[in-house]
C-alpha positions as CSV (number, residue, x, y, z in Angstrom):
1,M,116.1,148.6,71.2
2,S,114.9,148.5,74.8
3,Y,111.2,149.3,74.8
4,I,108.3,149.5,77.2
5,K,106.1,146.4,76.9
6,S,102.4,147.0,76.5
7,V,101.7,143.5,77.8
8,D,103.9,140.8,79.4
9,F,103.3,137.4,80.9
10,K,105.2,136.7,84.1
11,D,104.6,134.2,86.9
12,D,101.3,133.0,85.4
13,R,99.9,136.6,85.4
14,L,99.4,139.2,82.8
15,V,101.3,142.4,83.3
16,I,99.8,145.5,81.6
17,I,101.3,148.9,81.6
18,N,98.4,151.3,82.3
19,Q,98.6,153.6,79.3
20,T,96.0,156.0,80.7
21,K,98.7,157.1,83.2
22,L,101.5,157.7,80.7
23,P,103.8,159.6,80.3
24,L,103.6,161.1,83.8
25,A,103.5,157.8,85.7
26,E,104.4,154.2,84.9
27,E,101.8,152.1,86.6
28,Y,101.2,148.4,86.0
29,I,98.2,146.2,86.3
30,I,99.1,142.6,87.3
31,T,96.3,140.1,87.1
32,D,95.1,136.6,86.2
33,D,91.4,137.7,86.1
34,Y,90.0,137.7,82.6
35,E,87.3,140.2,83.7
36,R,90.0,142.7,84.8
37,I,91.7,142.3,81.4
38,A,88.4,142.9,79.7
39,L,88.0,146.1,81.7
40,S,91.6,147.2,80.8
41,I,90.7,146.8,77.1
42,E,87.5,148.8,77.5
43,R,89.2,151.5,79.6
44,L,92.1,151.8,77.1
45,E,94.6,150.8,79.8
46,V,95.8,148.5,77.0
47,R,95.1,149.7,73.5
48,G,96.3,149.4,69.9
49,A,94.8,146.6,67.7
50,P,97.6,144.1,68.0
51,A,98.1,144.6,71.8
52,I,94.3,144.2,72.3
53,G,94.4,140.9,70.5
54,I,97.3,139.7,72.6
55,A,95.7,140.7,75.9
56,A,92.5,139.0,74.9
57,A,94.3,135.8,74.0
58,Y,95.9,135.7,77.5
59,A,92.6,136.5,79.1
60,V,91.0,133.5,77.5
61,A,93.8,131.3,78.7
62,L,93.8,132.7,82.2
63,S,90.1,132.2,82.6
64,F,90.9,128.4,82.9
65,K,93.8,128.8,85.3
66,H,91.9,127.5,88.3
67,F,88.6,126.6,86.6
68,K,87.1,123.1,87.3
69,G,83.6,123.3,85.9
70,N,82.0,122.9,82.4
71,A,84.7,124.1,80.0
72,E,82.4,124.8,77.1
73,E,80.1,127.0,79.2
74,R,83.1,128.8,80.6
75,F,84.6,129.4,77.2
76,A,81.3,130.7,75.8
77,K,81.0,133.2,78.6
78,V,84.6,134.4,78.4
79,F,84.5,134.7,74.6
80,A,81.2,136.6,74.7
81,R,82.6,139.1,77.3
82,L,85.8,139.8,75.5
83,K,84.3,140.2,72.0
84,T,82.2,143.1,73.3
85,T,85.2,145.2,74.6
86,R,86.2,147.0,71.4
87,P,84.1,146.4,68.3
88,T,86.3,148.0,65.6
89,A,89.8,146.3,66.1
90,V,89.8,143.2,63.9
91,N,92.8,141.8,65.7
92,L,90.7,141.2,68.8
93,F,88.3,138.9,66.9
94,W,91.2,137.2,65.0
95,A,93.0,136.4,68.3
96,L,89.7,135.2,69.9
97,G,89.2,133.0,66.8
98,E,92.6,131.5,67.2
99,M,92.0,130.7,70.8
100,R,88.6,129.2,70.0
101,S,90.2,126.8,67.5
102,V,92.7,125.6,70.0
103,F,90.0,125.3,72.7
104,E,87.8,123.1,70.4
105,K,90.6,120.7,69.8
106,N,91.7,120.4,73.4
107,K,88.6,121.2,75.5
108,N,88.7,117.8,77.2
109,S,92.4,117.9,78.0
110,E,93.6,118.0,81.6
111,N,96.3,120.4,80.4
112,L,93.8,122.8,78.8
113,Y,95.1,125.9,80.7
114,H,98.7,125.3,79.7
115,I,97.7,124.5,76.1
116,L,95.8,127.8,75.9
117,I,98.7,129.8,77.5
118,S,101.1,128.3,75.0
119,K,98.8,129.5,72.1
120,A,98.6,133.0,73.7
121,E,102.4,133.1,74.0
122,S,102.7,132.1,70.4
123,I,100.4,134.9,69.3
124,H,102.5,137.3,71.3
125,K,105.8,136.0,69.9
126,D,104.5,136.1,66.3
127,D,103.5,139.8,66.8
128,I,107.0,140.7,67.9
129,E,108.4,139.1,64.8
130,M,105.7,140.7,62.6
131,C,106.6,144.2,63.8
132,E,110.2,143.7,62.8
133,R,109.2,142.6,59.3
134,I,106.8,145.6,58.9
135,G,109.7,147.9,59.8
136,A,111.9,146.2,57.2
137,N,109.3,146.3,54.5
138,G,108.7,150.0,55.2
139,L,112.2,150.9,54.2
140,K,111.0,150.7,50.6
141,L,109.4,154.1,51.1
142,F,112.8,155.8,51.7
143,D,115.4,156.9,49.2
144,K,116.5,159.9,51.2
145,K,116.0,161.4,54.7
146,L,112.3,162.3,55.2
147,R,110.2,164.3,57.6
148,I,107.3,162.2,58.8
149,L,104.0,163.0,60.3
150,T,102.1,160.3,62.2
151,H,98.8,160.0,64.1
152,C,97.8,158.3,67.3
153,N,100.1,155.6,68.7
154,T,101.6,152.7,66.7
155,G,104.7,151.7,68.7
156,A,105.5,149.2,71.4
157,L,102.6,150.4,73.5
158,A,100.1,149.4,70.7
159,T,101.7,146.0,69.8
160,G,103.7,143.1,71.2
161,G,106.9,144.3,69.5
162,I,108.3,147.6,68.3
163,G,105.2,148.7,66.5
164,T,103.7,149.0,63.1
165,A,103.9,152.5,61.6
166,F,106.4,153.3,64.5
167,A,108.4,150.3,63.4
168,V,108.8,151.8,60.0
169,I,109.9,155.1,61.5
170,Y,112.3,153.5,64.0
171,T,113.9,151.1,61.4
172,A,114.4,154.0,58.9
173,F,115.8,156.2,61.7
174,Q,118.4,153.5,62.4
175,K,119.4,153.7,58.7
176,N,119.7,157.5,59.0
177,L,116.6,158.0,56.8
178,V,114.5,160.0,59.2
179,E,115.2,163.7,59.7
180,Y,112.3,164.6,62.0
181,V,108.9,163.3,63.2
182,Y,105.7,165.3,63.9
183,A,103.3,163.6,66.2
184,D,99.7,164.6,66.2
185,E,98.4,165.1,69.7
186,T,95.4,162.8,68.8
187,R,92.3,164.1,70.6
188,P,90.4,163.3,72.6
189,L,92.7,160.9,74.6
190,L,96.0,162.4,73.4
191,Q,97.7,159.1,72.5
192,G,100.1,161.0,70.2
193,S,101.2,163.6,72.8
194,R,101.2,161.1,75.7
195,L,102.3,157.8,74.1
196,T,104.0,158.4,70.7
197,A,106.0,161.2,72.1
198,F,107.0,159.0,75.0
199,E,108.2,156.3,72.6
200,L,110.0,158.8,70.3
201,E,111.8,160.2,73.3
202,K,112.9,156.7,74.4
203,A,114.2,155.9,70.8
204,E,116.0,159.3,70.7
205,I,114.2,160.3,67.5
206,P,113.9,164.1,67.1
207,F,110.3,165.1,67.2
208,S,107.7,167.7,67.9
209,I,104.1,167.3,69.1
210,I,101.5,169.3,67.1
211,T,97.9,169.9,67.6
212,D,95.6,167.8,65.3
213,S,94.5,171.1,63.6
214,A,98.1,172.1,62.7
215,A,98.8,169.4,60.1
216,A,97.5,171.4,57.1
217,F,99.6,174.4,57.9
218,L,102.6,172.2,58.4
219,M,102.1,170.6,55.0
220,R,101.6,174.0,53.4
221,Q,105.0,175.1,54.8
222,G,106.6,172.1,53.1
223,K,107.7,170.5,56.4
224,V,106.1,167.1,55.8
225,D,107.4,164.5,53.2
226,L,105.4,161.5,54.3
227,V,102.5,160.6,56.5
228,I,102.2,157.1,57.9
229,T,99.6,155.8,60.4
230,G,98.4,152.4,61.6
231,A,95.0,150.8,61.1
232,D,92.6,148.8,63.2
233,R,90.7,147.2,60.3
234,I,91.3,147.1,56.6
235,A,88.6,146.2,54.1
236,V,89.3,144.0,51.0
237,N,89.3,147.1,48.8
238,G,91.8,148.9,50.9
239,D,89.5,151.2,52.9
240,A,91.0,151.5,56.3
241,A,89.6,152.3,59.8
242,N,92.0,154.0,62.2
243,K,91.9,156.5,65.0
244,I,89.6,159.5,64.4
245,G,91.5,162.2,62.5
246,T,93.3,159.8,60.1
247,Y,90.9,160.5,57.3
248,N,91.6,164.2,57.7
249,L,95.3,163.6,57.2
250,A,94.7,161.5,54.0
251,V,92.6,164.3,52.5
252,L,95.2,166.9,53.4
253,C,97.9,164.7,51.8
254,K,95.9,164.4,48.6
255,H,95.7,168.2,48.4
256,H,99.4,168.8,49.2
257,D,100.6,165.9,47.0
258,I,102.2,164.1,50.0
259,P,102.1,160.2,50.1
260,F,99.9,158.7,52.7
261,Y,100.7,155.2,53.9
262,I,99.3,152.7,56.4
263,A,101.3,150.1,58.3
264,A,99.4,147.2,60.0
265,P,99.6,143.5,60.6
266,Y,98.2,141.4,57.7
267,T,95.6,140.1,60.2
268,T,94.2,143.6,60.2
269,I,92.8,142.9,56.7
270,D,89.3,141.7,57.2
271,K,88.5,139.5,54.2
272,T,84.8,139.3,55.2
273,C,84.6,143.0,54.8
274,P,84.3,144.2,51.1
275,T,84.5,147.9,51.8
276,G,84.9,150.4,54.6
277,S,81.1,151.0,54.7
278,E,80.8,147.6,56.5
279,I,83.2,148.5,59.3
280,K,81.4,149.1,62.6
281,I,82.7,152.3,64.2
282,E,82.9,152.4,68.0
283,E,81.4,155.5,69.6
284,R,83.0,156.5,73.0
285,G,81.4,158.1,76.0
286,K,81.0,161.9,76.2
287,E,83.2,162.1,79.3
288,E,86.3,161.7,77.1
289,I,85.4,164.9,75.3
290,I,84.1,167.1,78.1
291,S,87.0,166.2,80.4
292,I,90.8,165.9,80.2
293,A,92.7,163.7,82.7
294,G,89.6,163.7,84.9
295,R,89.2,167.5,84.9
296,Q,85.9,168.8,83.4
297,I,86.5,171.5,80.7
298,T,82.9,172.1,79.5
299,K,79.3,171.6,80.5
300,E,78.0,168.1,81.4
301,S,74.7,169.0,79.7
302,Y,76.3,169.5,76.2
303,S,75.6,166.9,73.6
304,V,78.7,165.1,72.3
305,Y,79.4,162.9,69.2
306,S,82.6,160.9,69.7
307,P,83.4,158.3,67.1
308,A,86.7,156.6,68.1
309,F,87.6,155.8,64.5
310,D,87.1,157.0,60.9
311,V,87.5,155.2,57.6
312,T,90.0,156.4,55.0
313,P,88.9,155.5,51.4
314,H,91.4,153.3,49.5
315,E,91.9,155.9,46.8
316,L,93.6,158.2,49.3
317,I,96.1,155.5,50.5
318,E,99.3,155.3,48.5
319,G,100.3,152.0,50.0
320,I,99.7,149.5,52.8
321,I,102.7,147.9,54.6
322,T,102.3,144.6,56.3
323,E,104.7,141.9,57.4
324,T,104.1,140.2,54.1
325,G,105.0,143.1,51.9
326,L,104.2,146.5,50.6
327,Y,100.9,146.6,48.7
328,K,100.0,149.4,46.2
329,K,96.7,150.5,44.9
330,P,94.4,149.3,43.4
331,Y,93.8,146.9,46.3
332,N,92.1,143.5,46.3
333,F,93.1,141.6,49.3
334,L,91.1,138.6,48.2
335,D,93.8,137.9,45.7
336,V,96.7,138.0,48.3
């Protein structure tokens, strides 16, 4: 499969496709400035938990490209900046932790920049391979052609490879096991209608965009066999944080007796987090609700509550697919 890369490293610079411009324009940010990468994460120019982690790893490395001063002070400053960009996605903190371990072992090396870049590239390569394994493990869900509903974006634009939940859809489609896909628009930033639809079109998978509020009616009509989404953080007990609106789908699946699955890298499991109640939920600015594509649609004076994520309780999740296997409830990720 030929796919758009969310991030790429070329000529000692990070290349980021600006996802806020898709699907109407393909614009790229090319930089070796860690602060510009941090802004790209905050602005959702790069988004999706695995892609955020990869971008942050490259940002750490690039911060030492021309730096000649105190390495420990530099690393502390860069680390502190990057960890505040997106508080919910655990992959960000995992990737930063990996970079910190390599830095501590090599902070006095004259080749520090190249050592850190090598680690970032390794994280990127591992993610590509991880996506392929998730897709393969997801085939266990299929014994016939299915109609699938998905939420937000979980494809190449959210990862370093072909995706997580999207990898399952794509791999199954290649085996003639996907009849149709319904993509939630995913308010407020429309990642489903802008990004997932873009990827489905590229993969030549038949699909329709639906409004987030149409899912229940679609299920009642018997048009959905399976719902699969990604996750940004998974607690030890299986509670999972994902894009706002995911919990809605899990509740609807329970009522309509439709299996609800999550696909995510194993690193998304936070073994320091016992339950979903400990997951910090990012709240976004009101401008994302009162405006669409920069055009204001309601009054500036109106109060807005805009959580970026919700938490789906483990009892509503039929299974969690990672690159290491398919896990079924009851979940206890301290044992695996």
